[in-house]
C-alpha positions, 0 to 999 in steps of 0.5 A: 500500500502506498500512503501519500500525505499532502499539506494544505491550508485550513479552510473548507475550500482548501481541504474538502475538495482535496479529500473528495478528489482523493476518495474518487482517486482511491476507487481507481487506485486501490493500492494508494491512500492519501491523507491530507494535513491542514494547517492555518495559513501562516503555519501552513507556509512555515511548515511546508518550507521546513519540510521541503527545505529539509528534504522531508518526505513526509509530504508527497503533495503540496498546495502552494501559492503562485508567488512561491513558484520561483523560490520552490523551483529554484530550490529544487523542492518540487518536481517539474510536471513535464517529467511526470505526466503525458504531454496531452494531460498538460496540454488539456490543463493548460487550455482549460486553466482560467486566465493566466493561472497556468503561467503563474506556476511556470518558471524556467520553461517548466511547469511546477504546479497544477492550477487546481484552484483559481481566484481573482479579486472581485467586487463583492456586493450585498445585492439586497442592501445596495440601491439601484443608483450604483453603476453596474460597472463603476470606475474607482472615482464614481465608486468612491463618490457613491460611497461618500454619499451613503448615509449609514449608521455610525457603525456601518460602512460602505466597504470592507477590505482586507487588512492583511499586509500581503493583500494590501500590497497586492492591491497596491501592485494591481493598481500600479499595473492598471496604471501601466507600470508593470511593477517589479517584473524584474528585481532591478525594475524601478517603479514609476514614482507617479504610479506608486504615488497614485496607488497609495493615494487611492488606497488611502481613499478606500481606507477612509470609507472602510470598516476599521481593521480592528472590527474586521478581525480575522474575518475575510471581507466576503465572509463578513458580507455573508454574516452581517449587514454592517458593510455594503460591499467588499472591493478586492475580495477573493471569493469563497464558495461558502459565503456565496451560498448564503441565499438570505444575504445574497452576494453579487460578484462583479468585476473590479473597478477600472481606473478612469484614466486608463480604462484598466481593471485593478484585479489581481490573480489568486488561487492555489496550485498543487505540486509534487514534493521532490523528496516524495517516495511515490512521485508517479502516484502523486503526479497521477493524483495531481492530474486527477484533481485537475481533470474535467470530471473531478473539477466540475463535480466532486471539487465544486460540491465539496466547496472548492473553487475549480481551476478549470473555466469549464467547471467554473461555468458548470451546472454544479457551480451555478446550483451551489453559488449562483453567478459566482463561477460564471463571473469569476471565469469572465474576470480571470482573463483580466487579472494581473499576475504577480511576479514569482521570481526567486526571492519574491516571497520575501518581498511580499512579506516585507513590502506588505508590512510597509504598505500596511504601516503607511495606511496606518499613518506610520510612513509618509508616501515618499518613505513608503515608496523608497522602502518598498523599492529597497525591499524589491531590490534586495529580494534575490538575496533572500531567495533559496539557492541550491548548488 
């Protein structure tokens, strides 16, 4: 009996679809058992890197965030899928993947992960609370004006946005990308100062009409929308199927607002990939499960019905997704094509963590605009020094 162990993060979206896919896999591969370990996000990232760095074979399968791709590939912690799966399987997955999800797990012309979970930032709106005076596709200027015109109780707010530093930095990146800056595609890139300044200014304006971070706590903005009437919408929200299944608090998913000056949307790619640990004792079996989890049959039924966000566009548009979450899947499939994709060169993981703190501290009033942009640039330039290199 081959016993595979996988590591994922602790949410229904991160765990239940994998166990459902594993149960289906084991029906066809009765000599294989798959056990999934789930950890909170911060513990998950730290434990995964510890296990991979020590060539610990206790995990055969790992779910990982796309900005980690360059670090993991450069350190030889994962096996490239080209050596494990037939070309036709990879071609099918590449063609079916939503938007830029496939290339997000590609580095040095190799594929290091299968985009089994796809997401992007959306504008999530409580359809029952927002009056018809809001445009179906507002730009940021009109949306902020609308927010300022709302007359709400003192403990209610137009917006809820994530206060997690990495998500605030992601909003900064997606705004600068919509301005045409193409931020930090190379560690030697210098961000256009005007684009950076405009992005920080927009983030400050958004924060003024948003629920205080202390009130949001550990909740995701879209989860708060489904649980409370205190906020009307969640800009830059990554969707979670559980939240969109609440019919008594209906959440409408729309595209992220555009910048009026450029006409480009300010949405960034999310999602999680599935890869094979280079130290796995059973790489062939692990790779077979990776292909299975990305297959049309699993993604459109078992994955969705277990509460997952499928990485395939056909599954996002499928009947099971519509039955469970309404228009979430169709809206997400449409919006993925316009998503900005973060860099994933070696050292970028360090950049996201440190630069996120700086942007969050700026929004909390600790750094001025110039100090913030200088500090972020210094962190980006030093990023490769913090990459994991293997001789």
